[in-house]
C-alpha positions as semicolon CSV with decimal commas, in nm:
position;residue;x (nm);y (nm);z (nm)
1;M;0,000;0,000;0,000
2;K;0,139;0,337;-0,100
3;K;0,168;0,604;0,169
4;C;0,108;0,978;0,153
5;R;0,441;1,159;0,140
6;I;0,328;1,406;0,408
7;C;0,106;1,227;0,661
8;G;0,182;0,862;0,584
9;G;-0,185;0,783;0,531
10;S;-0,317;0,543;0,267
11;N;-0,668;0,679;0,216
12;F;-0,650;0,808;-0,142
13;K;-0,907;0,908;-0,400
14;E;-0,829;0,952;-0,768
15;V;-0,825;1,305;-0,908
16;I;-0,727;1,260;-1,274
17;N;-0,569;0,988;-1,489
18;F;-0,348;1,071;-1,790
19;G;-0,284;0,707;-1,878
20;D;0,059;0,566;-1,958
21;S;0,300;0,841;-2,058
22;P;0,671;0,880;-2,137
23;L;0,885;1,107;-1,923
24;V;0,829;1,458;-2,058
25;N;1,194;1,565;-2,074
26;S;1,309;1,241;-2,236
27;L;1,361;1,369;-2,590
28;I;1,551;1,110;-2,791
29;E;1,836;1,112;-3,039
30;L;1,790;0,995;-3,399
31;Q;2,003;0,684;-3,342
32;D;1,775;0,576;-3,054
33;I;1,445;0,599;-3,240
34;T;1,418;0,222;-3,295
35;K;1,480;0,139;-2,929
36;T;1,197;0,040;-2,696
37;E;1,082;0,338;-2,492
38;E;0,944;0,319;-2,141
39;V;0,610;0,466;-2,044
40;Y;0,475;0,503;-1,692
41;P;0,130;0,554;-1,538
42;L;0,049;0,919;-1,469
43;V;-0,230;0,927;-1,213
44;V;-0,299;1,201;-0,958
45;H;-0,469;1,126;-0,624
46;Q;-0,566;1,324;-0,319
47;C;-0,488;1,205;0,034
48;Q;-0,811;1,217;0,231
49;D;-0,629;1,261;0,562
50;C;-0,404;1,564;0,493
51;Y;-0,548;1,666;0,151
52;L;-0,219;1,674;-0,038
53;V;-0,281;1,628;-0,410
54;Q;-0,006;1,399;-0,535
55;I;0,126;1,131;-0,766
56;V;0,122;0,819;-0,552
57;N;0,361;0,613;-0,767
58;P;0,650;0,849;-0,846
59;I;0,930;0,775;-1,089
60;D;1,277;0,718;-0,944
61;N;1,446;1,059;-0,940
62;Y;1,761;0,913;-1,090
63;K;1,572;0,826;-1,410
64;I;1,474;1,191;-1,447
65;Y;1,787;1,377;-1,341
66;Q;2,092;1,153;-1,359
67;D;2,036;0,862;-1,597
68;V;1,986;1,108;-1,886
69;D;2,078;1,468;-1,962
70;Y;1,818;1,698;-1,810
71;L;1,695;1,933;-2,082
72;Y;1,553;2,225;-1,883
73;F;1,790;2,518;-1,834
74;S;1,630;2,814;-1,655
75;S;1,849;3,069;-1,833
76;D;1,714;2,953;-2,172
77;M;1,360;3,053;-2,075
78;P;1,238;3,401;-2,180
79;G;1,167;3,639;-1,894
80;L;1,307;3,423;-1,616
81;F;1,622;3,628;-1,558
82;E;1,420;3,935;-1,462
83;Y;1,169;3,725;-1,269
84;F;1,438;3,571;-1,048
85;R;1,627;3,898;-1,014
86;T;1,315;4,057;-0,865
87;Y;1,271;3,757;-0,632
88;A;1,635;3,787;-0,522
89;D;1,605;4,162;-0,462
90;Y;1,302;4,108;-0,239
91;I;1,478;3,852;-0,019
92;H;1,801;4,051;-0,015
93;N;1,634;4,372;0,100
94;L;1,435;4,209;0,380
95;Y;1,646;3,928;0,522
96;V;2,008;3,914;0,406
97;K;2,321;4,081;0,540
98;P;2,665;4,060;0,377
99;G;2,832;3,732;0,469
100;D;2,507;3,539;0,517
101;L;2,512;3,199;0,347
102;I;2,240;3,142;0,086
103;V;2,163;2,785;-0,027
104;E;1,932;2,696;-0,313
105;I;1,770;2,355;-0,352
106;G;1,734;2,252;-0,715
107;S;1,939;2,551;-0,827
108;N;1,940;2,456;-1,197
109;D;2,197;2,664;-1,389
110;G;2,232;2,924;-1,112
111;I;1,995;3,185;-1,252
112;W;1,876;3,295;-0,903
113;L;2,201;3,259;-0,709
114;K;2,389;3,468;-0,966
115;N;2,217;3,770;-0,811
116;F;2,402;3,715;-0,481
117;V;2,731;3,556;-0,576
118;R;2,942;3,876;-0,585
119;W;2,881;3,984;-0,230
120;T;2,777;3,692;-0,010
121;P;2,849;3,316;0,004
122;V;2,614;3,101;-0,204
123;L;2,580;2,732;-0,277
124;G;2,356;2,554;-0,524
125;V;2,239;2,195;-0,475
126;E;2,145;2,053;-0,817
127;P;2,091;1,682;-0,894
128;A;2,114;1,703;-1,277
129;T;2,484;1,666;-1,360
130;N;2,482;1,851;-1,693
131;V;2,285;2,141;-1,541
132;A;2,511;2,161;-1,235
133;L;2,812;2,185;-1,466
134;R;2,646;2,473;-1,652
135;A;2,597;2,654;-1,320
136;I;2,962;2,608;-1,225
137;K;3,061;2,735;-1,569
138;N;2,843;3,041;-1,494
139;G;3,041;3,109;-1,178
140;V;2,788;2,973;-0,927
141;P;2,930;2,723;-0,671
142;T;2,716;2,410;-0,705
143;I;2,722;2,054;-0,574
144;N;2,574;1,778;-0,789
145;Q;2,347;1,615;-0,531
146;F;1,985;1,576;-0,428
147;F;1,907;1,786;-0,120
148;T;1,879;1,547;0,175
149;E;1,934;1,563;0,550
150;R;2,277;1,405;0,501
151;V;2,380;1,659;0,236
152;A;2,244;1,946;0,449
153;K;2,456;1,836;0,745
154;L;2,764;1,815;0,524
155;I;2,700;2,169;0,402
156;E;2,652;2,295;0,759
157;K;2,979;2,130;0,864
158;E;3,180;2,297;0,587
159;F;3,000;2,631;0,542
160;G;2,803;2,691;0,862
161;Q;2,430;2,751;0,881
162;A;2,236;2,931;0,610
163;K;2,034;3,249;0,655
164;I;1,830;3,169;0,344
165;I;1,734;2,835;0,194
166;M;1,533;2,863;-0,123
167;G;1,367;2,615;-0,356
168;A;1,188;2,740;-0,669
169;N;0,971;2,487;-0,852
170;C;1,175;2,196;-0,720
171;I;1,007;2,084;-0,396
172;A;0,734;1,917;-0,602
173;H;1,011;1,702;-0,752
174;L;1,106;1,554;-0,413
175;N;0,951;1,228;-0,298
176;D;1,081;1,230;0,060
177;L;0,954;1,564;0,191
178;H;1,037;1,474;0,551
179;D;1,401;1,411;0,467
180;M;1,406;1,750;0,297
181;M;1,256;1,924;0,601
182;R;1,500;1,756;0,839
183;G;1,776;1,888;0,616
184;V;1,630;2,239;0,627
185;L;1,613;2,229;1,007
186;A;1,975;2,113;1,028
187;L;2,103;2,383;0,795
188;L;1,884;2,690;0,863
189;K;1,975;2,954;1,121
190;H;1,722;3,019;1,400
191;D;1,634;3,354;1,238
192;G;1,663;3,217;0,885
193;V;1,401;3,196;0,613
194;F;1,307;2,895;0,404
195;S;1,141;3,025;0,087
196;V;0,956;2,790;-0,146
197;E;0,791;2,848;-0,480
198;C;0,582;2,554;-0,592
199;N;0,287;2,434;-0,797
200;Y;-0,025;2,589;-0,648
201;W;-0,331;2,366;-0,643
202;G;-0,544;2,678;-0,604
203;G;-0,413;2,825;-0,931
204;M;-0,453;2,493;-1,110
205;V;-0,816;2,467;-1,003
206;R;-0,899;2,830;-1,078
207;N;-0,745;2,818;-1,427
208;T;-0,826;2,456;-1,514
209;N;-0,451;2,414;-1,552
210;Y;-0,345;2,053;-1,605
211;A;-0,028;2,140;-1,798
212;L;0,166;2,117;-1,470
213;I;0,085;1,750;-1,426
214;Y;0,371;1,529;-1,539
215;H;0,599;1,268;-1,385
216;D;0,851;1,523;-1,255
217;H;0,589;1,686;-1,032
218;F;0,504;1,456;-0,742
219;S;0,298;1,701;-0,533
220;Y;0,059;1,998;-0,574
221;F;0,041;2,224;-0,270
222;T;-0,183;2,465;-0,083
223;I;-0,101;2,688;0,215
224;G;-0,334;2,478;0,428
225;V;-0,145;2,160;0,341
226;W;0,191;2,330;0,404
227;N;0,086;2,459;0,747
228;N;-0,036;2,117;0,857
229;F;0,290;1,962;0,738
230;L;0,510;2,221;0,909
231;K;0,349;2,176;1,253
232;E;0,554;1,859;1,293
233;Y;0,870;2,068;1,263
234;G;0,766;2,362;1,476
235;L;0,751;2,590;1,172
236;K;0,483;2,794;0,997
237;V;0,418;2,987;0,678
238;F;0,447;3,353;0,779
239;D;0,415;3,510;0,435
240;A;0,267;3,395;0,106
241;E;0,180;3,522;-0,239
242;V;0,065;3,389;-0,573
243;T;0,308;3,474;-0,853
244;P;0,239;3,469;-1,229
245;A;0,489;3,187;-1,291
246;Q;0,352;2,860;-1,429
247;G;0,006;3,011;-1,458
248;G;-0,002;3,091;-1,085
249;S;0,262;2,956;-0,847
250;L;0,253;2,963;-0,468
251;R;0,549;3,141;-0,309
252;I;0,574;3,096;0,067
253;Y;0,815;3,212;0,336
254;I;0,873;2,984;0,635
255;G;1,035;3,097;0,959
256;D;0,989;3,260;1,299
257;Y;0,835;3,588;1,183
258;P;0,490;3,750;1,232
259;Q;0,231;3,637;0,980
260;T;0,158;3,894;0,711
261;E;-0,185;4,017;0,615
262;R;-0,155;3,886;0,259
263;C;-0,079;3,540;0,398
264;Q;-0,386;3,553;0,621
265;L;-0,601;3,656;0,325
266;L;-0,480;3,365;0,113
267;V;-0,546;3,118;0,395
268;K;-0,900;3,254;0,430
269;E;-0,952;3,236;0,054
270;E;-0,857;2,868;0,054
271;E;-1,097;2,798;0,339
272;D;-1,385;2,995;0,185
273;S;-1,346;2,823;-0,153
274;N;-1,327;2,474;0,001
275;L;-1,004;2,430;-0,196
276;N;-0,875;2,126;-0,010
277;S;-1,192;1,920;-0,050
278;Y;-1,232;1,617;-0,276
279;E;-1,542;1,783;-0,420
280;T;-1,310;2,048;-0,565
281;C;-1,093;1,771;-0,713
282;L;-1,393;1,623;-0,894
283;K;-1,491;1,961;-1,038
284;Y;-1,133;2,010;-1,151
285;R;-1,126;1,674;-1,329
286;E;-1,451;1,747;-1,513
287;A;-1,327;2,089;-1,624
288;C;-0,994;1,946;-1,742
289;M;-1,153;1,669;-1,944
290;T;-1,392;1,914;-2,107
291;K;-1,102;2,142;-2,204
292;A;-0,892;1,850;-2,336
293;K;-1,178;1,718;-2,551
294;G;-1,226;2,067;-2,691
295;L;-0,860;2,088;-2,795
296;K;-0,877;1,750;-2,963
297;A;-1,188;1,854;-3,156
298;I;-1,018;2,174;-3,278
299;V;-0,710;1,988;-3,399
300;D;-0,916;1,715;-3,568
301;K;-1,127;1,975;-3,752
302;L;-0,824;2,164;-3,879
303;K;-0,651;1,845;-3,992
304;S;-0,967;1,737;-4,177
305;E;-0,945;2,067;-4,364
306;G;-0,590;1,986;-4,471
307;K;-0,424;2,237;-4,238
308;K;-0,068;2,188;-4,116
309;I;-0,007;2,223;-3,742
310;A;0,323;2,244;-3,554
311;G;0,396;2,269;-3,183
312;Y;0,561;2,581;-3,048
313;G;0,780;2,479;-2,755
314;A;0,892;2,123;-2,679
315;A;0,795;2,186;-2,318
316;A;0,689;1,948;-2,044
317;K;0,366;2,142;-1,998
318;G;0,282;2,106;-2,364
319;F;0,329;1,732;-2,363
320;S;0,082;1,708;-2,074
321;L;-0,171;1,912;-2,271
322;L;-0,133;1,684;-2,570
323;Q;-0,139;1,364;-2,363
324;L;-0,471;1,432;-2,193
325;A;-0,626;1,548;-2,521
326;G;-0,507;1,241;-2,708
327;I;-0,319;1,450;-2,965
328;T;-0,035;1,229;-3,089
329;T;0,095;1,248;-3,448
330;E;-0,122;1,538;-3,563
331;L;0,167;1,784;-3,521
332;D;0,429;1,794;-3,800
333;Y;0,713;1,917;-3,577
334;F;0,798;2,125;-3,270
335;V;1,005;2,441;-3,268
336;D;1,206;2,524;-2,959
337;D;1,463;2,793;-2,882
338;S;1,667;2,568;-2,654
339;P;1,973;2,425;-2,834
340;A;1,963;2,130;-2,593
341;K;1,633;2,015;-2,748
342;Q;1,694;2,088;-3,116
343;G;1,771;1,791;-3,337
344;K;1,598;1,549;-3,102
345;F;1,260;1,375;-3,126
346;T;0,964;1,344;-2,892
347;P;0,932;1,008;-2,717
348;V;0,692;0,746;-2,855
349;N;0,554;0,962;-3,139
350;H;0,896;1,068;-3,273
351;I;0,802;1,418;-3,381
352;P;1,116;1,620;-3,467
353;V;1,221;1,922;-3,262
354;I;1,381;2,194;-3,475
355;S;1,495;2,552;-3,437
356;R;1,262;2,835;-3,532
357;E;1,503;2,931;-3,810
358;D;1,482;2,584;-3,962
359;A;1,102;2,612;-3,961
360;N;1,106;2,909;-4,201
361;D;1,110;2,682;-4,506
362;R;0,802;2,491;-4,392
363;L;0,585;2,717;-4,181
364;P;0,255;2,559;-4,073
365;D;-0,091;2,710;-4,094
366;Y;-0,116;2,694;-3,714
367;F;0,122;2,681;-3,422
368;F;-0,017;2,494;-3,122
369;I;0,144;2,684;-2,833
370;T;0,263;2,406;-2,604
371;A;0,434;2,645;-2,362
372;P;0,117;2,825;-2,243
373;N;0,294;3,048;-1,990
374;Y;0,487;3,205;-2,280
375;A;0,190;3,242;-2,516
376;N;0,195;3,623;-2,523
377;V;0,571;3,633;-2,580
378;I;0,543;3,381;-2,864
379;M;0,254;3,554;-3,038
380;K;0,428;3,891;-3,023
381;K;0,746;3,738;-3,161
382;E;0,556;3,568;-3,446
383;K;0,327;3,858;-3,533
384;R;0,467;3,897;-3,885
385;S;0,490;3,528;-3,971
386;G;0,128;3,499;-4,080
387;V;0,084;3,179;-3,879
388;R;-0,223;3,152;-3,656
389;F;-0,215;3,011;-3,305
390;I;-0,404;2,746;-3,110
391;L;-0,398;2,827;-2,738
392;E;-0,437;2,584;-2,450
393;D;-0,776;2,731;-2,359
394;G;-0,911;2,634;-2,702
395;T;-0,909;2,980;-2,859
396;I;-0,754;3,051;-3,198
397;R;-0,571;3,376;-3,261
């Protein structure tokens, strides 16, 4: 019997089932196309004891981050440099003094820590070897490890305790949340701040956003769930906000500080909307399935009219959109600005991923925007191309 990764309970109810799916970042090389490819169940449940929405049967982290090259580099994503600079400025101005150690969990290529590296000690903890090497190349000290209690104690022994520990869109990738929290307690100063940005179940429900559901994301959080979890460790969320990232991410601040008014308002909003109930999960599933069927109908209609469709962005979120809608070989190719993805093929369906420049000789009638959080950026960039766009909400521009 599988256990909830927060409360240890086994009373689960199914939220949504995507069927058997390949790992979303497992783009393949041409020479590997004939090899057998693994697919895994992608089913989301809710624990009925602590209300954490989660994937009960997670994939081994090593398959995602260390057995293959991880293909997501934060610095390749449009707008993220400014986004993380603003985040860093906020923490710097409120909590950090020169000489304070700052540690980032899942630091990727160092895009956030670069904002601190010139004037205070920093350390990234990044499990993907190729990404950790990119961070080191960028001048950000990084260890190639998963963040665990053992690793945290090793860091504390060599560097001392940290004033700030941050994890942006990585905590959902951890299966053992208790090991992570024990590590935070071992490493964080008594007046330190643990800041987390994570998938927000509230934003997913509000926006019928199922693009965030894929094998890398084990958990989908609310403030209510976080506060119940943190009681075990004598901690609490003292500040919280919803950011525009990922269609609405939850950013929380954990530590021994007075609770802010905006945090109190978000907690009340969750309670008033019955966000953590299974009833909300059922409404979410119905809305997602309706949206997915609508996308499939749009694509089928356009294909029946002889239209050519390509994907814009070989992104994890896009593959989730396509998977639930049952859109497989209808797309001729994907374009992506990341050199790490170009020249590869999507798993199972083997659709080529090419650069935008290479697409000039064979522009489609429609681009299906498979990176929905960058839709406005993409449409502005492509304004003169004459190509129309299919958006994840089913509208055509």
